[in-house]
C-alpha positions in Angstrom: 194.5 100.4 -0.7 196.6 97.3 -1.2 200.3 97.8 -0.7 199.8 101.1 1.2 201.3 101.3 4.7 200.0 104.2 6.7 201.2 102.9 10.1 204.1 100.9 11.4 203.2 97.4 12.6 204.2 98.2 16.2 201.4 100.8 16.5 198.8 98.3 15.3 200.0 95.7 17.7 199.8 98.1 20.6 196.2 99.1 19.7 195.2 95.5 19.3 197.0 94.5 22.6 195.0 97.2 24.4 191.7 95.8 23.1 192.6 92.2 23.9 193.7 93.1 27.5 190.6 95.2 28.2 188.2 92.7 26.7 189.7 89.6 28.2 190.6 91.3 31.5 187.2 92.8 32.1 185.5 89.5 31.2 187.7 87.5 33.5 187.2 90.0 36.4 183.4 89.9 36.1 183.3 86.1 35.9 185.5 85.9 39.0 183.4 88.5 40.9 180.2 86.6 40.1 181.7 83.3 41.2 182.9 84.9 44.5 179.5 86.4 45.0 177.8 83.0 44.2 176.0 84.5 41.2 175.4 82.6 38.0 173.8 82.8 34.6 170.6 81.8 36.4 170.4 85.3 37.8 167.5 87.0 36.0 168.8 88.5 32.7 172.4 88.6 34.0 173.9 88.3 30.6 171.3 90.2 28.5 170.4 93.0 30.9 173.2 93.0 33.5 170.6 91.7 36.1 168.9 95.1 35.7 171.3 96.6 38.2 173.4 99.2 36.2 174.1 102.4 38.2 173.9 106.0 36.9 177.5 106.1 35.7 177.2 102.8 33.9 173.9 103.8 32.3 175.1 107.2 31.2 178.4 106.1 29.8 177.0 103.0 28.1 174.1 104.9 26.6 176.5 107.5 25.3 178.9 105.1 23.7 176.2 102.8 22.4 175.1 105.8 20.2 178.7 106.9 19.6 179.6 104.7 16.7 180.1 104.9 13.0 178.0 108.1 12.4 179.8 110.0 15.2 183.4 109.1 14.3 184.2 108.5 10.6 180.6 109.2 9.5 180.9 112.7 10.8 184.4 113.3 9.4 183.1 112.1 6.0 179.9 114.0 6.2 181.9 117.3 6.8 183.2 116.9 3.2 179.6 117.5 2.0 177.9 119.7 4.5 180.9 121.3 6.2 180.5 122.5 9.8 176.8 121.7 9.7 177.9 118.2 10.4 178.0 119.1 14.1 174.2 119.1 14.1 174.4 115.3 14.4 175.7 115.9 17.9 172.8 118.3 18.6 170.4 115.6 17.3 171.9 113.1 19.6 171.5 115.4 22.6 167.8 115.7 21.8 167.7 111.9 21.5 169.4 111.5 25.0 166.8 113.8 26.5 164.0 111.7 25.0 165.5 108.4 26.1 166.5 109.4 29.6 163.4 111.5 30.5 160.6 109.8 28.5 160.8 106.4 26.9 163.6 105.0 29.0 161.9 105.5 32.4 158.6 104.2 30.9 160.0 100.9 29.7 162.0 100.5 32.9 158.9 101.1 35.1 156.9 98.7 33.1 159.6 96.0 33.5 159.6 95.0 29.8 162.8 93.3 28.4 162.4 94.6 24.8 160.8 97.4 22.9 158.6 95.0 20.9 157.3 93.7 24.3 156.5 97.3 25.3 154.6 97.7 22.0 152.8 94.4 22.7 151.8 95.7 26.1 150.1 98.6 24.4 148.6 97.0 21.3 148.8 93.2 21.6 150.8 90.2 20.5 150.4 90.7 16.8 152.0 94.2 17.0 154.8 92.8 19.1 155.7 90.2 16.5 155.5 92.6 13.6 157.7 95.1 15.4 160.2 92.3 16.2 160.4 91.3 12.6 161.0 94.9 11.5 163.2 96.3 14.3 165.6 93.3 14.4 166.6 93.6 10.8 166.9 97.4 11.0 169.4 97.1 13.9 171.2 94.4 12.1 171.6 96.9 9.2 173.3 99.2 11.7 175.5 96.3 12.8 176.7 96.1 9.2 177.5 99.8 9.1 179.4 99.6 12.4 181.4 96.6 10.9 182.2 98.8 7.9 183.5 101.7 9.9 185.6 99.4 12.1 187.1 98.1 8.8 187.8 101.7 7.8 189.6 102.2 11.1 191.8 99.2 10.5 192.4 100.2 6.9 193.7 103.6 8.1 196.0 101.9 10.6 197.4 99.3 8.3 196.8 100.0 4.6 194.7 96.8 4.5 191.6 96.5 2.3 188.5 97.6 4.2 187.1 94.1 3.9 190.0 92.6 5.8 189.7 95.3 8.4 186.0 94.3 8.8 187.0 90.7 9.4 189.5 91.5 12.1 187.5 94.2 13.7 184.4 92.0 13.8 186.2 89.4 15.7 187.1 91.9 18.4 183.5 93.2 18.4 182.2 89.7 19.1 184.6 89.4 22.0 183.5 92.8 23.4 180.1 91.4 24.3 180.3 87.6 24.2 182.1 86.9 27.5 180.0 88.6 30.1 177.3 90.3 28.0 175.8 93.7 29.1 177.9 93.8 32.2 181.1 93.6 30.2 179.9 96.2 27.8 179.2 98.7 30.6 182.6 98.3 32.2 184.5 98.4 29.0 182.5 101.5 28.0 183.7 103.4 31.1 187.3 102.6 30.4 187.1 103.5 26.7 185.1 106.7 27.2 187.8 108.1 29.4 190.5 107.1 27.0 188.7 108.4 24.0 188.0 111.9 25.3 191.5 112.3 26.6 192.8 111.3 23.1 190.3 113.5 21.3 191.2 116.6 23.3 194.9 116.1 22.8 194.3 115.6 19.1 192.5 118.9 18.8 195.4 120.6 20.5 198.0 118.8 18.3 196.3 119.7 15.1 197.1 123.4 15.7 200.7 122.5 15.3 200.8 119.7 12.7 198.3 120.9 10.0 200.2 122.3 7.0 199.6 126.0 7.2 197.5 125.6 10.4 193.8 126.2 10.6 194.2 129.4 8.6 195.1 127.3 5.6 192.0 125.2 6.1 189.8 128.3 6.2 191.5 129.8 3.2 191.0 126.6 1.2 187.2 126.9 1.5 187.1 130.7 1.1 189.2 130.5 -2.1 186.6 128.0 -3.5 183.7 130.3 -2.6 182.5 127.8 0.0 182.5 129.9 3.1 179.2 128.2 4.1 181.3 125.1 4.8 182.8 126.9 7.8 179.5 127.8 9.4 177.4 125.5 11.5 174.3 126.9 9.9 175.6 126.2 6.4 172.9 127.1 3.9 169.1 126.9 4.3 169.1 123.9 1.9 171.7 122.0 4.0 169.7 122.7 7.2 166.5 121.5 5.6 168.0 118.5 3.9 170.5 117.4 6.6 170.1 119.0 10.0 166.3 118.8 10.4 166.0 115.2 9.1 168.9 114.1 11.3 167.2 115.4 14.5 164.0 113.7 13.5 165.5 110.3 12.5 167.9 110.1 15.4 165.4 111.0 18.0 162.5 109.0 16.8 164.5 105.8 16.0 166.7 105.5 19.0 164.0 106.9 21.3 162.0 103.8 20.7 164.4 101.2 19.3 165.8 98.2 21.3 169.3 99.6 20.7 168.4 102.9 22.3 166.4 101.5 25.2 168.4 98.4 26.0 170.6 100.3 28.4 167.6 102.0 30.1 166.0 98.6 30.6 169.2 97.3 32.3 169.2 100.2 34.8 168.5 99.8 38.5 165.3 101.8 38.3 163.7 104.7 36.4 165.4 107.3 38.6 168.8 106.0 37.5 167.8 106.4 33.9 166.7 110.0 34.4 169.9 111.0 36.3 172.1 109.4 33.5 171.3 112.4 31.2 173.9 114.5 33.0 176.5 112.0 31.7 175.0 110.7 28.5 174.1 114.1 27.1 177.5 115.8 27.2 179.6 112.7 26.5 177.6 111.9 23.4 176.4 115.3 22.2 179.7 117.2 22.3 181.7 114.5 20.5 180.8 115.6 16.9 182.6 119.0 17.2 186.2 117.7 16.8 185.5 115.1 14.2 183.8 117.8 12.1 186.9 119.9 12.3 189.1 116.9 11.4 186.9 116.2 8.4 187.1 119.8 7.1 190.9 119.8 7.6 191.4 116.5 5.8 189.4 117.5 2.7 191.4 120.7 2.5 194.7 118.9 2.0 195.0 117.4 -1.6 197.1 114.3 -0.6 194.4 113.2 1.8 191.3 114.5 -0.1 192.2 112.3 -3.0 191.5 109.2 -0.9 187.9 110.2 -0.6 185.7 111.3 2.4 185.8 107.8 4.1 189.6 107.5 4.4 190.8 111.1 4.2 190.4 111.8 7.9 191.8 108.6 9.5 194.7 108.5 7.1 195.5 112.2 7.8 195.5 111.6 11.6 197.8 108.6 11.2 200.1 110.5 9.0 200.4 113.8 10.9 200.0 113.0 14.6 202.8 111.8 16.9 202.8 108.1 17.2 201.9 107.9 20.9 198.9 110.1 20.2 197.9 108.0 17.2 197.9 104.9 19.5 195.8 106.7 22.1 193.3 108.0 19.6 192.8 104.9 17.6 192.5 102.7 20.7 189.8 105.0 22.0 188.0 105.3 18.7 188.1 101.5 18.2 186.8 100.9 21.7 183.8 103.2 21.0 183.2 101.5 17.7 183.4 98.1 19.3 180.9 99.2 22.0 178.4 100.1 19.3 179.1 96.9 17.5 178.4 95.0 20.7 175.1 96.7 21.2 174.0 96.4 17.6 174.6 92.7 17.9 173.1 92.2 21.4 169.9 94.2 20.7 168.6 92.2 17.7 169.8 89.0 19.4 167.7 89.9 22.4 164.7 90.6 20.2 165.1 87.2 18.5 165.3 85.3 21.8 162.8 87.3 23.9 160.2 88.2 21.4 160.3 85.3 19.0 162.0 82.2 20.5 160.6 82.6 24.1 157.3 84.4 23.2 156.3 82.0 20.4 158.1 78.7 21.0 159.4 78.2 24.5 157.8 80.5 27.1 159.4 78.4 30.0 162.9 78.7 28.7 165.4 79.1 31.6 167.8 82.1 32.0 170.6 79.8 31.2 169.0 78.6 28.0 168.1 82.2 27.0 171.7 83.3 27.6 172.9 80.4 25.4 170.5 81.3 22.6 171.5 85.0 22.7 175.2 84.1 22.5 174.4 81.9 19.5 172.4 84.7 17.9 175.2 87.2 18.4 177.7 85.0 16.7 175.4 84.3 13.7 174.4 87.9 13.3 178.0 89.1 13.6 179.3 86.5 11.1 176.7 87.5 8.5 177.4 91.2 9.1 181.1 90.7 8.5 180.5 88.6 5.4 178.1 91.0 3.8 180.1 94.1 4.7 183.3 92.8 3.1 181.7 93.4 -0.3 178.9 95.9 0.3 179.8 99.3 1.8 177.1 102.0 1.5 177.5 105.6 2.6 177.2 105.5 6.3 175.1 108.7 7.0 172.7 108.1 4.1 172.1 104.5 5.1 171.7 105.4 8.8 169.1 108.1 8.1 167.1 105.7 5.8 167.2 103.0 8.5 166.2 105.4 11.3 163.2 106.6 9.3 161.5 103.2 9.8 160.9 103.7 13.5 159.2 107.1 13.2 155.7 105.7 13.0 156.4 103.3 15.9 157.4 106.3 18.1 154.2 108.1 17.1 151.8 105.3 17.9 153.6 104.6 21.2 152.8 108.2 22.4 149.2 107.9 21.1 148.8 104.5 22.8 150.2 105.6 26.1 148.4 108.9 26.6 145.2 108.8 24.4 143.8 105.7 22.9 144.9 102.3 21.8 143.7 100.9 18.5 145.8 98.1 17.1 144.2 98.4 13.7 145.1 102.1 13.6 148.6 101.4 14.8 149.2 98.7 12.2 147.8 100.7 9.3 149.9 103.7 10.3 153.1 101.7 10.5 152.6 99.9 7.2 151.6 103.1 5.4 154.8 104.9 6.6 157.0 101.9 5.7 155.5 101.8 2.2 156.1 105.5 1.9 159.7 105.1 3.1 160.4 102.5 0.3 158.5 104.6 -2.3 160.4 107.8 -1.4 163.8 106.2 -1.1 163.8 103.7 -4.0 161.8 105.3 -6.8 161.7 108.7 -8.6 158.3 109.5 -7.0 159.6 112.5 -5.0 161.0 114.0 -8.2 157.8 113.4 -10.1 155.8 115.3 -7.6 158.4 118.0 -7.2 159.5 117.2 -3.6 162.9 115.6 -4.2 164.4 118.0 -1.7 162.2 116.8 1.1 163.8 114.1 3.2 161.8 110.9 3.8 162.0 111.4 7.6 160.0 114.6 7.3 157.4 112.9 5.2 157.2 109.9 7.5 156.7 112.1 10.6 153.9 114.1 8.9 152.1 110.9 7.7 152.6 109.0 10.9 151.1 111.9 13.0 148.2 112.6 10.7 147.4 108.9 10.0 147.9 107.9 13.6 145.6 110.6 15.0 142.8 110.3 12.4 142.7 106.5 12.4 142.8 106.2 16.2 140.0 108.8 16.4 137.7 106.9 14.0 138.5 103.3 14.7 137.4 101.5 17.9 140.0 100.9 20.7 140.8 101.0 24.4 141.8 104.0 26.5 145.4 105.0 26.6 147.6 102.8 28.8 148.4 105.6 31.3 144.8 106.6 31.5 143.7 103.2 32.7 144.0 101.8 36.2 146.8 99.4 35.0 149.3 102.3 35.0 148.9 102.7 38.8 151.8 100.3 39.6 154.9 100.4 41.6 158.3 99.1 40.6 159.2 95.9 42.4 162.4 94.2 41.1 161.7 95.7 37.6 158.3 94.1 37.3 154.7 95.4 37.4 153.2 94.9 40.8 
């Protein structure tokens, strides 16, 4: 990558100027508005959860862009190199995920007034479960933060010809700024701006590619046909691809983000549960439809030798920079970078919230003021981001593979949550189920055990779902416990300021 120059410096400067102006401008505006309205950091969860006052548009767009990061953008273009048009199933998976978050788990946590997912689990099963989930979920989301940092680095590498590591450093600095000034409020406002810009740019890019691709889309189709890879042009691919990619992607995406702090943070920050439910009309289409055009871009890039030789990670961004008109390149990369920075912001804010709310406040300082909690979250964001940047500079795993592995860890947490809400709560059953599935995840992913038993084509997510359901049901049935949360009188509550009344 060194010495290569894919883009003129003026384009880079315009993209960076856009990010600086929006980040600083929105932060300044929100600070001024709060000052004029006599608000302060003492307002309950103002920085962390936007005072629990986000409206339907803010919730829908923020939820969509929080999940619209590395996997959607360059992850999908790279994945198209391996599974072809079947890569759009990631968008379908995210649509299912949005339904689960906005219609099920999101309204539940908002009604109960919890600040974090571990707190929600603790409400069901006890403090021990809350701490264990905190210590597992925080690092998992931090893993996603490193992946987002990597893809931001890829974006800068495509724009400049820099090493990906240098791109991670510069992009990480902007990612920190995206959330550090005004927290969740700033993220929501920036998301609305960047979502509009990104979709305008994406639609224009799809149109432009009809004219700038060498030989047009017919040449792309002929490339795969001539190599006897017609399946690459079908969203159904082959049965093996559907079983190995599409099905696990739906399972991992839905069951991780449906219960993770990253997935539910926006719902917790909403005005009320009704706002969360209504946000599906925005979050579903904005997020779910996105994968279509990146999949086409990935197929096109890998059909052109000069770009394909760069590898799946860089082929698509370099093709776009090389073929598209400069104004459109600026628009597209500014929108993409904004979406990536949004996800970077949430993958730093979510684990920082867990560290402060579930560990610092819960274990060490239960009387910590809002001002102190805000300060601690800001410090945690900085530390986590710096570590992510430092690690990502030298360690760059395959994005989709890493994400699916990380996502598999929350499958048992989702299962025991449903069991504990609607049937029966046994902390022993829940803990055994989680640790059993986590051990299976490591065994399945890090050893040759699947090959030894002849199941190497079965994704770990499928096995984790099967084991978590069977183990969760059987252990809960035989071990002593309390009635399900929603079957007890404690569920007969009304929402007053986001707390249980």
